[in-house]
C-alpha positions as CSV (number, residue, x, y, z in Angstrom):
1,X,11.4,80.5,-68.1
2,X,8.0,82.1,-67.4
3,X,6.3,78.6,-67.6
4,X,9.0,77.1,-65.3
5,X,8.5,80.0,-62.8
6,X,4.7,79.7,-62.9
7,X,4.7,75.9,-62.3
8,X,7.3,76.1,-59.5
9,X,5.2,78.9,-57.9
10,X,2.0,76.9,-58.2
11,X,3.1,73.3,-57.6
12,X,5.9,73.8,-55.2
13,X,6.2,77.2,-53.5
14,X,2.4,77.5,-53.0
15,X,2.2,74.1,-51.2
16,X,5.4,74.8,-49.2
17,X,4.1,78.2,-48.1
18,X,0.8,76.8,-46.9
19,X,2.6,74.0,-45.1
20,X,4.9,76.5,-43.4
21,X,1.8,78.4,-42.2
22,X,-0.1,75.4,-40.7
23,X,2.9,73.4,-39.4
24,X,3.6,75.5,-36.2
25,X,0.0,74.9,-35.1
26,X,0.4,71.1,-35.7
27,X,3.6,71.1,-33.8
28,X,2.0,72.9,-30.9
29,X,-0.8,70.3,-30.8
30,X,1.6,67.4,-31.7
31,X,-0.8,66.2,-34.4
32,X,-2.1,66.9,-37.8
33,X,-2.1,65.8,-41.4
34,X,-0.6,67.4,-44.5
35,X,-1.7,65.7,-47.7
36,X,-0.1,66.8,-50.9
37,X,-1.6,65.9,-54.2
38,X,1.7,65.4,-56.1
39,X,2.0,63.4,-59.4
40,X,3.5,60.2,-60.6
41,X,5.7,62.6,-62.6
42,X,7.2,63.6,-59.2
43,X,8.6,60.1,-59.1
44,X,9.7,59.6,-62.7
45,X,9.9,61.9,-65.7
46,X,8.4,62.4,-69.2
47,X,9.5,64.3,-72.3
48,X,7.5,67.5,-72.9
49,X,6.8,67.8,-69.2
50,X,10.1,69.2,-67.9
51,X,8.7,72.2,-66.0
52,X,5.9,70.2,-64.5
53,X,8.2,67.2,-63.5
54,X,10.7,69.6,-61.9
55,X,8.0,71.3,-59.8
56,X,6.6,67.9,-58.7
57,X,10.0,66.5,-57.9
58,X,10.7,69.6,-55.8
59,X,7.4,69.0,-53.9
60,X,8.1,65.4,-53.3
61,X,11.6,66.2,-52.0
62,X,10.2,68.9,-49.7
63,X,7.6,66.7,-48.1
64,X,9.9,63.7,-47.7
65,X,12.6,65.9,-46.1
66,X,10.1,67.6,-43.9
67,X,8.8,64.3,-42.7
68,X,12.3,63.3,-41.7
69,X,12.6,66.5,-39.7
70,X,9.4,65.7,-37.8
71,X,10.2,62.2,-36.5
72,X,9.8,63.5,-33.0
73,X,6.2,64.3,-33.8
74,X,4.6,60.9,-34.7
75,X,1.2,62.4,-34.6
76,X,2.0,64.6,-37.6
77,X,1.4,62.8,-40.9
78,X,2.8,64.0,-44.2
79,X,1.6,62.2,-47.3
80,X,2.7,62.5,-50.9
81,X,-0.2,61.3,-53.1
82,X,1.0,60.7,-56.6
83,X,-1.8,60.1,-59.2
84,X,-0.9,59.1,-62.7
85,X,-2.9,60.1,-65.7
86,X,-6.5,60.9,-64.7
87,X,-9.4,61.9,-66.8
88,X,-9.5,65.7,-66.3
89,X,-9.0,69.0,-68.0
90,X,-5.3,69.2,-67.1
91,X,-4.1,69.0,-70.7
92,X,-6.7,71.5,-71.8
93,X,-5.6,73.9,-69.2
94,X,-1.8,73.3,-69.3
95,X,0.5,76.2,-70.0
96,X,2.2,76.6,-73.3
97,X,5.4,78.7,-73.9
98,X,3.2,81.7,-73.4
99,X,1.8,81.6,-69.8
100,X,-1.3,83.6,-70.9
101,X,-2.3,80.8,-73.2
102,X,-3.3,77.2,-72.5
103,X,-3.2,74.2,-74.8
104,X,-7.0,74.2,-75.1
105,X,-7.5,70.5,-75.9
106,X,-7.9,67.3,-73.9
107,X,-7.2,64.7,-76.5
108,X,-8.0,61.0,-76.1
109,X,-8.5,60.2,-72.4
110,X,-9.5,56.6,-72.7
111,X,-6.2,55.3,-71.3
112,X,-6.5,57.5,-68.2
113,X,-7.9,56.5,-64.8
114,X,-11.5,57.4,-64.2
115,X,-11.6,60.4,-61.8
116,X,-14.0,58.7,-59.3
117,X,-11.6,55.7,-58.9
118,X,-8.6,58.1,-58.3
119,X,-10.6,60.0,-55.7
120,X,-11.6,56.8,-53.9
121,X,-7.9,55.6,-53.8
122,X,-6.8,59.0,-52.6
123,X,-9.3,58.8,-49.7
124,X,-8.1,55.3,-48.8
125,X,-4.5,56.5,-48.8
126,X,-5.4,59.4,-46.5
127,X,-7.4,57.2,-44.1
128,X,-4.4,54.8,-43.8
129,X,-1.8,57.6,-43.3
130,X,0.4,56.4,-46.1
131,X,3.7,58.3,-46.5
132,X,3.4,58.0,-50.3
133,X,0.8,56.5,-52.6
134,X,1.2,55.9,-56.4
135,X,-2.2,55.9,-57.8
136,X,-2.1,54.9,-61.4
137,X,-2.8,52.2,-63.9
138,X,-0.5,50.2,-66.2
139,X,1.9,50.9,-67.9
140,X,2.5,54.0,-65.7
141,X,2.7,51.9,-62.4
142,X,5.3,49.6,-63.9
143,X,7.2,52.6,-65.2
144,X,7.2,54.2,-61.7
145,X,8.5,51.0,-60.2
146,X,11.2,50.8,-62.8
147,X,12.3,54.4,-62.2
148,X,12.4,53.7,-58.5
149,X,14.2,50.4,-58.5
150,X,15.9,50.0,-61.9
151,X,16.6,53.5,-63.1
152,X,18.9,52.5,-66.0
153,X,16.3,50.2,-67.5
154,X,13.6,52.9,-67.0
155,X,15.8,55.4,-68.8
156,X,16.1,53.1,-71.8
157,X,12.3,52.6,-71.9
158,X,11.4,56.2,-71.4
159,X,13.9,57.2,-74.1
160,X,12.0,55.0,-76.6
161,X,8.5,56.2,-75.5
162,X,9.8,59.8,-75.4
163,X,10.7,59.7,-79.1
164,X,7.2,58.6,-79.9
165,X,5.7,61.3,-77.6
166,X,7.8,64.0,-79.3
167,X,6.9,62.7,-82.7
168,X,3.2,62.9,-81.8
169,X,3.7,66.4,-80.5
170,X,5.4,67.5,-83.7
171,X,2.5,66.0,-85.7
172,X,0.0,67.9,-83.5
173,X,-1.6,64.6,-82.4
174,X,-2.2,63.4,-78.9
175,X,1.3,63.1,-77.3
176,X,0.2,60.1,-75.3
177,X,-1.4,58.2,-78.1
178,X,0.4,54.8,-77.8
179,X,-1.7,52.0,-79.2
180,X,-0.1,49.4,-76.8
181,X,-1.2,51.6,-73.8
182,X,-4.8,51.6,-74.6
183,X,-7.2,48.9,-73.5
184,X,-10.9,48.4,-74.1
185,X,-13.2,49.9,-71.6
186,X,-16.8,48.8,-71.3
């Protein structure tokens, strides 16, 4: 429960609190931008990421609901930016069952999007005032579309992938080591 609380506090309540602080000023001026860096796991789900997914789903719901409440303020833009796997230290720094300890390893990141490309796409999304942007590569983008538009098919696929992910975790290997996901990079 401590990990769930910590992630809800960090990913959801922290963003919500900051938004509530700046929003009255934006309403007074009738303009402003609130850009949230969410996650593709705020759109779909993955085994072994339950607490993280829950916090990101809550954040997405908050921003989307708040946007619907602000329709009389067209100058206020609320954006959910949802990156998929990006080359970073997120796995190394992710919480374990003990919130005082982190995983401490990054594993293979060859299948993840290069950070500079992700940043460039985030900036493009912000400049174009997109309500939501899914910034990820295959097969994650396809999975996101499946979850959004054909949830039963997505569930079937994620169940298969989830078994492999859990098996990798139990063997202490990279949880996202799926040979068919990887592609050669020059």
